[in-house]
N, C-alpha and C positions, 0 to 999 in steps of 0.2 A: 428543702423548698425548690420547686420547679423554676427554671429560668423563665423570665417573661417573654412571651412570644411577640416578635416583630413581623411585619408582613413586608415581603421583598418582591419586586417585580421586575421583569426584563421583556424585551420583544425582539423578535427577529425580523419584523416588518410585516410578517403574515399573522403571526399570533402573539398574544401577551401571555406570558407565564407568570404566575403568582403563586407564592408559598408562604406559609406561617412557619417561621423557624426561630430558634433563640439566638441565631447569629448569622452573619454573612457567610462564613465557611459552610455552615449547615445548609444555608439556602443554595450555595453553588453545588454542594454535593446532591442535593435533591434534584436540581436541574441537570446534574451530569455535566457540569461545565468543566472544560480542561483549562479554561482561563479565568483570571479575575475580572468578571464582567463588571464589577463595581469600579474597579480601577480604569476600566476603559470608558466609563460613563454610560454603558448600556443597561445597567441595573441600578435600581434605586429602592428606597424604602417607601411604601405607601401608608398614608395615614386614614384614608377613608375611601368610600366608593363600593360597588357591588363585588368587585374582585377582592377587595379587602376583607368584606364580610364573608365571602365564600371561602376564602383561605382561613380565616379564623375559625370557621365552622368545621373544617377538616385540616387540622394541624399536620404538617409533614407531606400532605398530598399536594401535587402540583395542579393548580387550576390552569387550564388552557382555554383562552377565549380568542375566537378568529376576529382579526382585524381586516385583512383583505380577502381571506379565505374563510368560509363558513362564518361570514360576519355576525358578530354577536352571540354566536352559539358558544356556550361555555361547557366544558367537560372536565372531569376530574381523573387523575391518573396517580398511581402511586409514584413515590419518588424513585428515582433510579437507584438501583442497589450498587453498593461499591463495587467497582469495575476492576478490582485487583486481579481476579481470575482471568478476566477477558485481556487485561494487559499482558499478563503472564503468558497466555495462550498466542498472543500477538508476537510477544518476543521469540517465542519458540518457533512460530511459523516464519518469522523473518530470518531467524538463524538457518531454518531448513532451507529457505530460498537462497540464502547466501551459499550454503554447502552445495546446492544443486547447481548453482552457477559456477562455483569453483570446479566441481566435478566435470561440468560440460567443458570449461575451459581446458582442463587437463586432456580430456577425450580428444578435443579438437587439436591440441598441441601434439598428441600422439599420432593423430592421423596425418598432420602436416609432416611429422618427421618421417612417417612411413611413405608419403608421398614424395619427399625429397630423395629417399633411398631408392624409390621406384624410378624416379626420373634420372638419378645417376645411372642406375642399371640400364635404362633405355638408351642413355647417351653412349654408354659403354658398348651396348650390343650394336648400336647403330655405326659406331666408329669401327668395331671389329668387322661388321658385315661390309662395310664400305672398303675396307682394306683387302678382304677376301675377294670381294667382287672385282676390284680392279686387278688384282693377280689373276683371277680366272679369266677376265676379259682379255688380258694381254695374251694368255695361253690360247684362247679362242681365236684371237687375230693371227696369232703364229700358225695355228692349225689350219685357218682358211688360206692363208698364203701358201703353206706347204701343199694343201689339197688343190690349189690352183685355180 
């Protein structure tokens, strides 16, 4: 025997979403909700009205009626499919993003190491140049004195 259908509704302030389902968890799944809208008080069971009748006429389909956008217009859409595949893809993409960030950090660290080595080489060359220059300047001064 099939479970008795109940009609559940919730609103985001712009639209009212109504569905006929056998349980609250099935209604949440049809809406694609990631949180328990019943627990937060956003969703409730309907016992009458045009949305109630429309939901019972199409069990499992979400009836959307405009409250402050497309006021009064109602349209039917299929329940959202289980989004396990989308969540798995999201996890993969987030892991790829993390790996990309780690790779970037490693590359920047390598560049910083190379820059430090170049700075050290530059300082050594500048010091050697200064010593050689001072020695050569003293020879130039001595040659000028000798040349008169």
